[in-house]
C-alpha positions as CSV (number, residue, x, y, z in Angstrom):
1,M,-27.7,-5.8,-8.8
2,T,-24.5,-3.7,-9.3
3,R,-21.9,-5.4,-11.4
4,R,-18.6,-6.1,-9.6
5,Q,-15.8,-4.0,-10.9
6,L,-12.1,-3.6,-10.4
7,H,-10.5,-1.4,-7.7
8,L,-7.3,0.0,-9.1
9,N,-4.6,2.0,-7.1
10,A,-1.7,3.8,-8.7
11,F,1.3,3.0,-6.5
12,L,3.7,5.9,-7.2
13,M,7.4,5.6,-6.6
14,N,9.6,8.5,-7.9
15,T,10.8,7.5,-11.4
16,G,9.1,4.1,-11.3
17,H,9.3,0.8,-9.6
18,H,12.1,-0.7,-11.6
19,E,15.4,0.1,-9.8
20,A,17.0,1.1,-13.1
21,S,14.2,3.4,-14.2
22,W,16.0,6.5,-13.2
23,R,18.8,5.8,-15.7
24,L,16.5,6.0,-18.8
25,P,16.8,9.3,-20.8
26,E,13.2,10.2,-20.1
27,S,13.6,10.1,-16.3
28,N,14.1,12.9,-13.9
29,P,16.6,11.8,-11.2
30,Y,15.2,14.5,-8.9
31,A,11.5,13.4,-9.3
32,S,11.2,12.1,-5.7
33,V,11.0,15.6,-4.3
34,N,9.3,17.4,-7.2
35,L,5.7,18.2,-6.5
36,D,4.9,18.8,-10.3
37,H,6.0,15.2,-11.0
38,Y,3.6,13.8,-8.5
39,R,0.8,16.3,-9.5
40,N,1.2,15.0,-13.1
41,L,0.9,11.4,-12.0
42,A,-2.2,12.1,-10.0
43,H,-3.8,13.8,-13.0
44,I,-2.9,10.7,-15.2
45,A,-4.4,8.3,-12.5
46,E,-7.5,10.5,-12.2
47,R,-7.9,10.4,-16.0
48,G,-7.8,6.6,-15.7
49,T,-10.6,6.7,-13.1
50,F,-8.4,4.9,-10.5
51,D,-9.7,4.5,-7.0
52,S,-6.6,5.8,-5.2
53,L,-3.0,7.0,-5.2
54,F,-0.8,4.8,-3.0
55,L,2.5,5.9,-1.4
56,A,4.8,3.6,0.5
57,D,7.1,4.9,3.2
58,G,9.4,3.9,6.0
59,P,11.4,5.9,8.6
60,V,14.7,4.9,7.2
61,L,16.9,5.5,4.2
62,F,16.1,2.3,2.4
63,S,18.8,1.8,-0.2
64,Q,22.4,2.6,-0.9
65,V,22.3,6.1,-2.5
66,G,24.3,4.9,-5.3
67,Q,21.7,2.4,-6.5
68,R,18.7,4.5,-7.2
69,P,17.0,7.8,-6.2
70,S,16.8,7.7,-2.4
71,G,14.8,9.6,0.1
72,A,11.2,10.4,-0.2
73,L,8.7,13.1,0.9
74,E,6.6,12.3,3.9
75,P,3.5,10.9,2.3
76,I,0.7,12.5,4.3
77,T,2.3,15.9,3.6
78,L,2.6,15.0,-0.1
79,L,-0.9,13.6,-0.4
80,T,-2.4,16.8,1.3
81,A,-0.8,18.8,-1.5
82,L,-2.2,16.5,-4.1
83,A,-5.6,16.7,-2.5
84,T,-5.8,20.3,-3.7
85,A,-4.9,19.2,-7.2
86,T,-7.4,16.4,-7.6
87,E,-11.1,16.0,-7.1
88,H,-12.0,12.3,-6.9
89,I,-9.1,10.0,-6.4
90,G,-8.4,8.5,-3.0
91,L,-5.2,9.3,-1.1
92,I,-3.5,6.4,0.8
93,A,-0.4,7.0,2.8
94,T,1.7,4.4,4.5
95,A,2.5,5.1,8.2
96,S,4.2,2.9,10.8
97,T,2.7,1.8,14.1
98,S,6.2,1.0,15.4
99,Y,7.6,4.5,15.1
100,N,4.6,6.9,15.6
101,S,2.3,7.8,18.4
102,P,-1.5,7.2,18.0
103,Y,-2.5,10.8,18.9
104,N,-0.3,12.6,16.3
105,L,-1.0,10.1,13.6
106,A,-4.8,10.0,14.2
107,R,-4.7,13.8,14.0
108,R,-2.8,13.8,10.7
109,F,-5.1,11.4,9.0
110,A,-8.2,13.1,10.3
111,S,-6.8,16.3,8.9
112,L,-6.2,14.7,5.5
113,D,-9.7,13.3,5.4
114,H,-11.2,16.8,6.1
115,L,-9.0,18.6,3.6
116,S,-9.6,16.0,0.9
117,G,-13.4,15.8,1.4
118,G,-13.2,12.1,2.7
119,R,-10.5,10.6,0.4
120,A,-7.9,9.5,3.0
121,G,-6.5,6.0,3.5
122,W,-4.0,4.5,5.9
123,N,-1.7,1.7,4.9
124,I,-0.9,0.3,8.3
125,V,2.6,-1.2,8.5
126,T,4.7,-2.4,11.4
127,T,8.1,-1.6,9.8
128,A,10.7,-4.3,9.7
129,G,14.5,-3.8,9.9
130,A,17.1,-2.9,12.5
131,E,18.1,0.2,10.6
132,A,14.7,1.9,11.3
133,A,14.8,0.7,15.0
134,R,18.2,2.4,15.5
135,N,16.7,5.7,14.2
136,F,14.4,5.6,17.3
137,G,16.8,4.7,20.0
138,L,16.4,0.9,19.8
139,D,19.3,-1.5,19.3
140,D,17.3,-3.9,17.1
141,E,13.9,-4.3,15.6
142,P,11.2,-5.6,18.0
143,A,10.1,-9.2,17.4
144,H,7.6,-9.8,14.6
145,A,4.8,-10.8,17.0
146,T,5.5,-7.9,19.3
147,R,5.2,-5.4,16.4
148,Y,1.7,-6.8,15.5
149,E,0.7,-6.7,19.2
150,R,1.7,-3.0,19.4
151,A,0.0,-2.4,16.0
152,A,-3.3,-3.8,17.3
153,E,-3.3,-1.5,20.4
154,F,-2.2,1.4,18.3
155,L,-5.1,1.0,16.0
156,D,-7.6,0.4,18.8
157,V,-6.4,3.8,20.3
158,A,-6.7,5.6,16.9
159,L,-10.2,4.3,16.6
160,K,-11.1,5.7,20.1
161,L,-9.5,9.0,19.1
162,W,-11.5,9.3,15.8
163,D,-14.6,8.5,17.7
164,S,-13.9,10.9,20.6
165,W,-16.1,13.5,18.8
166,E,-19.7,12.5,18.0
167,D,-20.8,13.5,14.5
168,D,-23.3,16.1,15.6
169,L,-21.2,17.7,18.4
170,V,-20.9,21.1,16.6
171,V,-24.0,23.1,17.4
172,A,-22.8,26.5,16.1
173,D,-25.6,28.3,17.9
174,K,-24.6,31.9,17.6
175,A,-27.6,33.4,19.4
176,A,-27.0,31.1,22.4
177,G,-23.3,31.4,22.3
178,V,-22.8,27.6,22.1
179,W,-20.4,26.2,19.6
180,G,-20.3,22.5,20.6
181,D,-22.0,20.1,22.9
182,Q,-19.4,19.1,25.6
183,R,-21.5,16.0,26.4
184,K,-20.5,14.6,23.0
185,I,-16.8,14.6,23.7
186,H,-15.4,11.2,24.7
187,P,-11.8,11.1,25.9
188,P,-10.2,7.6,25.3
189,R,-8.5,7.5,28.8
190,H,-6.6,4.5,27.4
191,K,-4.0,2.8,29.5
192,G,-2.6,-0.3,27.8
193,T,0.7,-2.3,27.3
194,Y,2.2,0.1,24.8
195,F,0.3,3.4,25.0
196,S,-1.4,5.7,27.5
197,V,-3.6,8.3,25.9
198,E,-5.8,10.5,28.0
199,G,-7.7,13.2,26.0
200,A,-10.0,13.5,23.0
201,L,-8.6,14.3,19.6
202,N,-8.3,17.9,18.7
203,V,-9.8,17.5,15.3
204,P,-13.6,16.8,14.7
205,R,-14.7,13.4,13.4
206,S,-13.9,13.4,9.7
207,P,-16.2,12.9,6.6
208,Q,-15.4,9.1,6.5
209,G,-15.5,8.7,10.3
210,Y,-12.0,7.4,9.9
211,P,-9.7,6.7,6.9
212,L,-9.9,3.5,4.8
213,L,-7.8,1.0,6.6
214,V,-5.2,-0.7,4.3
215,Q,-2.8,-3.4,5.4
216,A,0.2,-4.9,3.5
217,G,1.5,-7.9,5.4
218,S,1.0,-11.5,4.2
219,S,2.5,-13.4,7.2
220,Q,0.4,-15.4,9.6
221,D,0.5,-12.4,12.1
222,G,-0.3,-10.0,9.1
223,R,-3.3,-12.0,8.0
224,R,-4.7,-12.3,11.6
225,F,-4.4,-8.4,11.8
226,A,-5.9,-7.9,8.4
227,A,-8.9,-10.2,9.2
228,R,-9.6,-8.1,12.3
229,Y,-9.1,-4.6,10.9
230,A,-8.2,-4.2,7.2
231,E,-10.6,-3.0,4.6
232,A,-8.0,-3.4,1.7
233,V,-5.1,-5.7,1.6
234,F,-2.0,-5.0,-0.6
235,T,-0.2,-8.2,-1.2
236,A,2.6,-9.6,-3.3
237,Q,1.8,-12.8,-5.2
238,Q,3.7,-14.5,-8.0
239,T,1.3,-17.0,-9.3
240,L,-2.5,-17.2,-9.9
241,N,-2.8,-20.3,-7.6
242,D,-0.8,-18.5,-4.7
243,A,-3.1,-15.5,-5.2
244,Q,-6.2,-17.6,-5.1
245,N,-5.1,-19.3,-1.9
246,F,-4.3,-16.0,-0.2
247,Y,-7.6,-14.5,-1.3
248,A,-9.7,-17.5,0.0
249,D,-7.8,-17.5,3.2
250,L,-8.3,-13.8,3.9
251,K,-12.0,-13.9,3.0
252,S,-12.4,-17.0,5.3
253,R,-10.7,-15.3,8.2
254,A,-12.9,-12.2,7.7
255,R,-16.0,-14.5,8.1
256,E,-14.5,-16.1,11.2
257,A,-14.1,-12.6,12.6
258,D,-17.8,-11.9,12.0
259,R,-17.0,-9.4,9.1
260,D,-18.5,-9.2,5.7
261,P,-15.8,-10.7,3.4
262,D,-16.8,-8.2,0.8
263,H,-15.7,-5.5,3.1
264,I,-12.0,-6.6,2.8
265,K,-10.7,-6.0,-0.8
266,I,-7.6,-8.0,-1.9
267,L,-5.2,-6.0,-4.1
268,P,-2.1,-7.8,-5.5
269,G,0.6,-5.6,-6.9
270,I,1.5,-5.9,-10.7
271,V,4.3,-4.2,-12.5
272,P,3.1,-4.0,-16.3
273,V,5.7,-3.5,-18.9
274,I,3.7,-2.7,-22.0
275,G,4.5,-2.7,-25.7
276,S,2.4,-2.5,-28.8
277,T,3.6,-6.0,-29.6
278,E,4.9,-8.8,-27.3
279,A,8.3,-8.3,-28.9
280,E,8.3,-4.6,-28.2
281,A,7.3,-5.2,-24.6
282,R,10.2,-7.7,-24.2
283,Q,12.5,-5.1,-25.7
284,H,11.4,-2.5,-23.1
285,E,12.0,-5.1,-20.3
286,Q,15.4,-5.9,-21.7
287,V,16.4,-2.3,-21.7
288,L,15.5,-2.0,-18.0
289,E,17.4,-5.2,-17.2
290,D,20.4,-4.1,-19.1
291,H,20.6,-1.0,-16.8
292,I,20.6,-2.9,-13.5
293,V,23.8,-2.7,-11.5
294,Y,24.0,-6.2,-10.2
295,E,26.4,-5.5,-7.4
296,H,23.7,-3.3,-5.8
297,G,21.1,-6.1,-6.1
298,L,23.6,-8.6,-4.8
299,H,24.2,-6.6,-1.6
300,R,20.5,-6.1,-1.1
301,L,19.7,-9.7,-1.6
302,E,22.3,-10.8,0.8
303,R,20.8,-8.6,3.5
304,L,17.3,-9.7,2.9
305,L,18.3,-13.4,3.2
306,Q,20.4,-12.6,6.3
307,L,23.6,-13.8,4.7
308,E,27.1,-12.6,5.2
309,P,28.5,-10.3,2.4
310,G,30.0,-12.5,-0.3
311,A,27.8,-15.5,0.5
312,L,26.1,-15.3,-2.9
313,E,27.5,-15.9,-6.4
314,L,25.7,-14.1,-9.4
315,D,25.8,-17.1,-11.7
316,A,24.9,-19.7,-9.1
317,Q,21.6,-20.6,-7.5
318,L,20.7,-19.7,-3.9
319,P,22.5,-21.8,-1.2
320,A,20.6,-25.0,-0.3
321,E,20.5,-24.1,3.3
322,L,18.7,-20.9,4.3
323,A,17.0,-19.9,7.4
324,P,13.3,-20.9,7.7
325,E,10.6,-18.2,7.8
326,S,10.2,-18.8,11.5
327,A,13.7,-17.4,12.2
328,I,13.0,-14.2,10.3
329,E,11.9,-11.2,12.4
330,G,11.7,-8.8,9.4
331,A,9.4,-9.1,6.4
332,K,8.5,-12.8,6.8
333,S,6.1,-13.2,3.8
334,R,8.4,-11.3,1.4
335,Y,11.4,-13.5,2.4
336,T,9.4,-16.6,1.8
337,L,8.1,-15.4,-1.6
338,I,11.6,-14.6,-2.9
339,V,13.1,-17.9,-1.8
340,E,10.1,-19.9,-3.3
341,L,10.4,-17.9,-6.5
342,A,14.1,-18.7,-6.9
343,R,13.6,-22.4,-6.0
344,R,10.5,-22.9,-8.2
345,D,12.1,-21.4,-11.4
346,R,15.5,-22.6,-10.6
347,L,16.9,-19.1,-11.0
348,T,20.5,-18.0,-10.6
349,V,21.2,-15.1,-8.3
350,R,21.6,-12.9,-11.4
351,E,18.3,-14.0,-12.8
352,L,16.6,-13.5,-9.4
353,I,17.9,-10.0,-9.1
354,G,16.5,-9.3,-12.6
355,R,13.2,-10.6,-11.5
356,L,13.2,-8.5,-8.4
357,G,14.4,-5.4,-10.1
358,G,11.0,-4.3,-11.3
359,G,8.7,-5.1,-8.4
360,R,10.8,-6.4,-5.4
361,G,8.7,-9.6,-5.4
362,H,5.4,-8.4,-7.0
363,L,4.2,-9.9,-10.2
364,T,5.9,-8.4,-13.2
365,F,3.9,-8.9,-16.4
366,T,5.4,-8.1,-19.8
367,G,3.1,-7.9,-22.8
368,T,0.6,-6.0,-25.0
369,P,-2.3,-4.0,-23.5
370,E,-4.6,-6.9,-24.3
371,Q,-2.4,-9.4,-22.5
372,V,-2.1,-7.2,-19.5
373,A,-5.9,-6.8,-19.5
374,D,-6.4,-10.5,-19.8
375,T,-4.2,-11.2,-16.8
376,I,-6.0,-8.6,-14.7
377,E,-9.4,-10.0,-15.7
378,D,-8.3,-13.6,-15.2
379,W,-7.1,-13.1,-11.7
380,F,-10.2,-10.9,-10.9
381,R,-12.7,-13.4,-12.2
382,R,-11.0,-16.5,-10.9
383,G,-11.1,-15.5,-7.2
384,A,-7.5,-14.1,-6.8
385,A,-8.1,-10.4,-6.7
386,D,-10.7,-7.7,-6.1
387,G,-8.4,-5.2,-7.9
388,F,-4.7,-4.3,-8.3
389,N,-2.1,-1.9,-7.1
390,I,-0.7,-0.8,-10.5
391,M,3.1,-0.4,-10.1
392,P,4.5,1.1,-13.4
393,A,8.1,0.2,-14.0
394,V,8.8,3.6,-15.3
395,L,7.1,6.9,-14.4
396,P,5.3,8.8,-15.8
397,S,5.4,6.9,-19.2
398,G,4.3,3.5,-17.7
399,L,1.3,5.0,-16.1
400,D,0.4,6.9,-19.2
401,L,0.6,3.7,-21.3
402,F,-1.6,1.9,-18.8
403,V,-4.3,4.6,-18.7
404,D,-4.2,5.1,-22.5
405,H,-4.1,1.5,-23.6
406,V,-5.2,-0.9,-20.9
407,V,-7.9,1.1,-19.2
408,P,-10.0,1.4,-22.3
409,I,-9.9,-2.4,-22.7
410,L,-11.0,-2.9,-19.2
411,R,-13.7,-0.3,-19.6
412,A,-15.0,-2.0,-22.8
413,R,-15.2,-5.3,-20.9
414,G,-17.3,-3.7,-18.2
415,L,-14.6,-4.2,-15.5
416,L,-13.9,-0.5,-14.8
417,R,-15.9,2.7,-14.5
418,T,-15.9,5.1,-17.4
419,E,-16.2,8.1,-15.2
420,Y,-16.3,8.8,-11.5
421,G,-19.8,10.2,-11.3
422,P,-21.0,12.1,-8.3
423,R,-18.5,13.0,-5.5
424,Q,-17.8,10.0,-3.3
425,T,-15.7,9.4,-0.2
426,L,-13.1,6.7,-0.7
427,R,-15.2,4.4,1.6
428,E,-18.1,4.8,-0.7
429,R,-16.1,4.0,-3.8
430,Y,-15.0,0.8,-2.1
431,G,-18.6,-0.1,-1.4
432,L,-18.0,0.2,2.3
433,P,-20.5,1.9,4.9
434,R,-19.3,4.9,7.0
435,P,-18.5,3.4,10.4
436,D,-20.8,4.2,13.2
437,N,-19.3,6.2,16.1
438,Q,-18.9,3.6,18.9
439,H,-20.4,5.9,21.5
440,T,-23.6,6.7,19.6
441,A,-23.8,3.1,18.3
442,A,-23.8,2.0,21.9
443,L,-27.0,4.0,22.5
444,V,-29.1,2.5,19.6
């Protein structure tokens, strides 16, 4: 029996996940559009035998440009470039179902899967926020439930498109002058509530059949969607107990959906701040916190909590009366996580902004390599995680430190591969079967 091992993704964000990382002397403020920067990060992650690179995205300028490096390269384009610079590592791009069309997006992911030899993954998001909506001719964001209804139909259409070519369609019979078997093309001819898509995809079925399906919502709507579709779930959890409850819930929902719970991997985010001693790690953390511009954080927090400007005071706690999650149409689960974090630890607004500065609600862990490895192993063995999205506070140095000092400990404990071995698709690395084409499966 194969021993269970960790799945690790490198979540890459320009100069690092800490909002003040760009202010450090080592950081390149222009890294977000520098291919060499991302190529270097990909090589570091591949040296650490990570499963994948992970890129977030949204069709909106996320922050005040004074706060931190803003703007980002389109992730499928960037990962296509990185596919030529790497050999083994998976390539997971975030793309919205609210502001894309199924045909074009299915084509882009099929293309990435072909060009990378079967290493593509899609992080499926519904995109919260009125700012994004107004970039696409809408007055406000669609309701939370509506976004997930659209996402379900979007993915159903994408699956039909990826299956619109049977695997053995290409005959390539030069003597007979027949390149492909027309009988093995299956146009979707889909007419639904949100989409009408007639024709077959213009890209052959890709090495994985379709990309690894990743999802990042932890609301009730998000969990229902994940139980039906997701093969990996990226989640923000602050405590072991919360992570265990989320893990058990998702695995249970997968069983209820007649899916193998081992075919849905739960991957919390962790922001490791590493030092050779605990005191050194705390010093690194303090340097980052000292570079936070709290006025930026205050403005962002007021918007997230749907408060009027000036409603929060830096050295006071959050107001006693805040909107319930049911009233939030944006990122419901992140809203609840942040409010509960502030209430549980009795944080002032200043302290809360400091906590959120590194991971925006993901677990920030400061300590030695052994302590970081201990935390990862503890969550992994105690039913809280199948792996982690590693979110270095500073890049590239934080990823280098993790690979050089934490990865060897995980390998020595038998928790992480020591080498990639033979070429595999991303699905194979996750222990997932290649999906049958729905048309040929129906004939069996």
